[in-house]
N, C-alpha and C positions, 0 to 999 in steps of 0.2 A: 738452282733446283735442290742442291744439297741442303741449303739453308731452309727452304720450304719444308723439306722432309723432316729436318730436325725440329722445326716449329710444330709440325703435325704430330710427331712422336711425343713431344713433351706436353702438348695440349691433351692428347689422349691419355698420357700417363697421369696428369693431374686430375682429370675427370674420373678416371678409373680408380685412382688411389683415394680420392675424397669419398667416392661412393662406397667403396669397400670399408673404409674407416668408419663412416657414419652407420652403415648397415651392420657392421660387426659390433660396434659399440652399443647401439640401442638394443640389440639382442643380448649382448653380454651382460648388461645391467639388469636384465630380466630373464635369467636362465630358466626359471620354471615356466615362463611363458613360451620360451623357445622349445622346452621339453614337451609342452602340451601340443605345440604345432607339429613336432616330429611324430607324436602319437597320433595326431589327426591324419598325417600322411600314411602311417602304418595301418590305421583303420580303413582308409580309402583303398588300400591295397589288400585288405582282408588279412593283415598280418598282426592285428592287435593281440597283445599278450605274448608275442614271440620274443620280446626283449623285456627284462625286468626294469622297473622304474629307475633304479640306480644307473643302469646301463644307458638308458635314453637321456638321463640327466648329464652323465659324463660326455656323451656324444654332443649334447647341446652346448655345454661349456667349451669343449675343444673346437667345435665347428665355429663358434663365434670368435674364439681366440685366434684361430687360423685366419679367418676372414679379415679381422682387424689387423693382425700382424702383417699379412701380405700387403694390405693397403699402405701401412707405414713403411714397409721395406721398399715398396714401389715408389712411394713419395720421396724417399731418401736415395733411391737408385742403388740399393744394396743387392749384391749378387745379381746383377741385372739379367744375365742369361737365364739363370735358374728360376728366379722369381717370376719373370715374364712367362716362362713356360708353364709354371705351376698355376699362375693366374689364368692363362689361356685354357688349360685343362679344366680348371674350376668353372670358368664361364661356359665352356662347352657343356659341362654337366648341368649347370643351372639353366641353360637355354633349353636343353632337352626336357628338363622337368617342367619348365614354363610352357613349352609346346603341349605337353601332356595336360597341364592345368587348363590351358586355353581350349583344348579340344574336348576333354572329358569333363571338366569342371568338377573334380572330386571334392575340392575345398573352395570356400568362397574367396579366400585371398591367400597368397603364398607365404605371408609373414616375413617378407624380405626385410622390412624395416620395423618389425615387431608391431606394437600398437602406435608407434609414433606417426607412421604414414601407411594407411591402408590403401593398397592398389587393387584394381580389378585384375583378373587373370589376363585380360587383353593388354592392359597397361604394363603388367609385369613382363609379358612377352616382348613388347616393344622396347622396354627398358633393357632387357637382357640382350636383345639383338644389337642395340647401340653399344652396350658395354662389351659384347663379344667382338664387334668390329674394332673397338678401341684396343682390346687385348691383342687382337691379331696384328694391329699396327705396331704396338710396342714390342711384341714378340718378333716381328720382322726385322726391326732395327733397334735392338735393346741398347747397343753401345752409344746411340745418339742421345740417350737420356743423360742430362747433366747431373753429376754427383753433387749431393748436398753435404756429404761427409766423406772423409778419406777412408781407404780400405783398412788402415790400421785401427780405426775407431769404430768400425761397423759393429763389432761384437758388443759394444756398449749399448747401441741402439737396439740390437736384436734381443739381448737379454732383458733390458729394461722394459721394452715393449711387451714382451711375453709375461714378465712378472707383473706389470701394471694391470693388464687386462684380466689375468687370472685372479689377481687380488680383488679387482672390482667385482667379478662374478662371485667370488667367495663371500665378500662382504654383503652383497645383495641377496645371497642365499641365506645368510645369517639374519639379516635385518629385512628390509624391503627394497624393491627397486629404487635406485637413486632418483630417477625421474618417473613419475606416474602419468602415463598418457591415457589411461582408461577413464571412463565416465564416472568412476567411483572414487576419484581422487579427493584429497582433503580440500574442503571448501565447496564441493559439488552439491547442488540441490537435487536430490534424487527425484523429487516430485516433478520438477521442471524438466529433468532429463527424460521423463516418461511421457511428457506432453506431446501431442501431435498438433502442429499449427492449424489454425482454422482454414478450411478449404482444401486441405491436403487429403487425398484418398488414403484410407487406412488399409494396411496389408491384412490379409487373412491368414490365420494360422490354425493348424489342427494339432492338438495335443493327444498323444497316445501314452497311456499308463501301463507299465509292466508290473504285474502283481503275481504273487505265488501262493499256492494252496496245495498242501499235501505233496510237496515236491514238484508240482506242475506249474509252469509259468505260462501266462497268457497276456495278451495285449487288449486293453479296453480303452474306449473313448469316454468322454463325459456323459454321453447318451446311455451307455450301457455299463456304467461303473458299478461294480458288484458290492456286496455287503461287506461288513467289517471282518468277516472270517478270512478274507484274503489279505496277504501281507504285501505292503508297498515295496517294490524293488527299485524302480527307476521310472523315468518318463522321458519321452521324446517329443519335441515340437518341430513341426515342419511347416514352412510357409507355402500356402496354397494359392495365393494371389498377390501380385505386386502392389506396392504402395509406399508411402513415406514411413520409414522405420526410424523411430526416435533413438537417440544414443542408448537409452536404457529401455529395452523392450521385452526382456525376459525375466524381470525381477518380481518375485511374488513370495509371500510368506504364508504358509498354511499350517494350522495346528495339526496335531496328530489325529484329531477328529475330522479333518477335512475342511475346516472353516478358513476362509481367506481373510487374514488380518493385516494385509499389506497397508491399506489406507490408514487404519487406526494406529499402526506402528509409526508410519511416516508423519502423521499429523499429531502425534503425541506431544503435548506441551512439555517443554523442558528437555531433559536428556534421556537417552536410551542407549544401553549397552547391547551390542550384538557380538556374540562369540561365533566366529565363522569357521566351519570345518566341512569341506566337501566330502571327506571320508573320515569318520571317527575311528574306523578300523586301522587307518594308516596314520592317524594324528599322533603327534608327540604328547605324551602324558607326563613329561618331566617337569612341566611348569604348572601342574594342576593346583598346587598350593597357592600360587599367585592368583590364578583364575578364581579360586574359591574365595580368596581374600577380597578381590574386586567385587565378586557377587555379594558378599556380606556387606561391603561398603554401599553397594547400590541399594540393597534392601534397607539398610539403616537410614538412607537419605531419600528413599522413595523413588529411585530411578528404575524403570523397567529393565529387565535383563533377560535376553533370549539367546538360545543357542540355535543357529541356523545350520542345517546339515542336509545332505542327500543320502545319509546312511539309512539302513533298514532299522526296524525296531530292535532287532537283535544287536546291531552295532551300538545303538544308543544304550541298551541295557549293559553291554560290556563296558562302555565308557563310564557309566554310573558306578559299576562295581569297582573299576580301577581307580576312579577319582573321588567317589562319594558325591558326585554332582547332584545338586538339588534344584537347579534352575530348569525352567521349562524348555522343551525342545520343539522346534518347528521344522517344517520341510521347505527347502528351496532347491531349485535346480542346481546340480553339481557343477555344470559348466559356468553358470552364473557366479557361484561361490568362488570358483577358481579365478574368475575375472575380478571379483571384488577385492580380493587380497591374496597376495602370493605368500601365504603362510598357512600351515595346517597344524594347529589352529591359529587363527589371527583374531584380533579384537578391533571392533569399530565403535566409535562413540558418535552418536547422532544427536543433533539438536533440531527438533521439528523438521526432520527429513534432510537436514544438511549434514554432510560428513565433517565432523569436527577434527577427529583424530583417527589414525590407524596405527596399530602396533603388531609387530611380529610376536610370536609366543616367546621369542628370545629376548624381547625388549619391552616387556609389559611394564606399566607404571608401578613404581614401588610404593610401599606403605607411606613413606614420607611425603609422597606427592598427592596422597588422598586424605588429607586432613582438612576437613571443612567441606563446604558446598562447592560444586563444580563451577557455579556462576562466579566464584571469587578465586578460583585456582587457575594457574597458567595452563594446565592440561585441559581445562574446560573451554579454552578459547582456540579458535581456528588460527593456526600459525600463519604468519605473513608468508607471502610467496617467496620461497627460498631458492628459486631457480637461478637467480644471479649469483648467489653464494655458492651453489653447487657447481655452476660453470666456472666460477673463479677457483674453486678447489681443484677441478680438473686441470685448469691452466697452470696452477701452481705445482701440482704433483706430476704432470706429464708434459704439457706443452712447454712450460718454462725450462725445465731441466734439459730437454732435448734441444730447445732453442739456444740455450747457453752453450751446450756442447757443440752445436753446429757453428756458432759464432767463434768459439775458441778454436775449433778445428780449422775453420777457414782462415782465421788470423794466423795460426801457426803455419798453415800451408803457404800463406803469403810471405811470411817471414823467411821460410826456407827457400822460397822461389827467389826472393830478393838476395838472400845470402849466396845462392848458387850463381845468380846473375853477376853479382859483384866479384865473385871469385873468378868467373870466366873472363872478366874485363881486366883483371890484374895481370 
């Protein structure tokens, strides 16, 4: 019986640890996406704006780091009593939230695994109930978990794990997420992503536009859209009927005059540059020199260049004053822009509707990379799938060091055991 209990505890420990590690990691490498999800929760609770953006970002980074670290600590059976209690408390909280999601449906998915795996609220509840049961089992008999590393070396795993996951989040904030699970990744054909297979029923949506005039804000539909004396503020799209929803279903490009140029941009022969900023008011203007340089390069070579934003005309004018921007501005839904690229601003390079490259404003192409036509330049080609290389990097920087540490620790423990045994025999 004791053996069966030990097996059960360690199976639950492995299942729980792997889930926490994967869940924490995929969110940690996309800290802005996690921040947006936290803001969605606050909006559902009518608490939007209660916390500044920097605060929700810090919460997102720390939440992912805690989840990942707890998973690693559980896997190594570090501080077994304390860690299992913390995980049980964590899972109780997550289960309560998932019950609320399943009952009230305030958001479409919980964001448990970021964009890597989207679960329905019902699936999320079922998952958390299973994990809560596993947490209760390991919390019941924590000392039955087999140690992978001795007490004297636990501090190495603790510090290295926390340093690693925080460094991952910091790098992905500076650049872009290490893995891009969204439908706008490099190599994605945006036109195909918008297609609905033949025979599938199309969902119905209703778009409401929020406009302002003389300090008064009102909502309008396409049927009663007012004249140009009103200033565009925002828009909301609500699904009114079920149907097949393609991966890309809310992407559109409109000129300031209200003309939809989505098809012409995506079918444009050759290359097109898209500067992406969901909010020009909050966008970093420290790299406007490089952006202007890329714009001049695009003009000289005949490549269209657009800035897609959800900002008001006032925000656009302010950006022009700050940066001297001369490129055309277009309107795209703010949530869509946040999904396209986790950088404000960020840069996309399209080739006939296919995403060739994506750059954070911190990693824009340099002048030395823009000598000649894009057709003949490395940055004008879609990079080969680097997933294997990125996985190998994680293995080298995290799994391998901890694996070698564990091996050395176990070997040393075996040597000490043999030494004690021989001494007792003498």
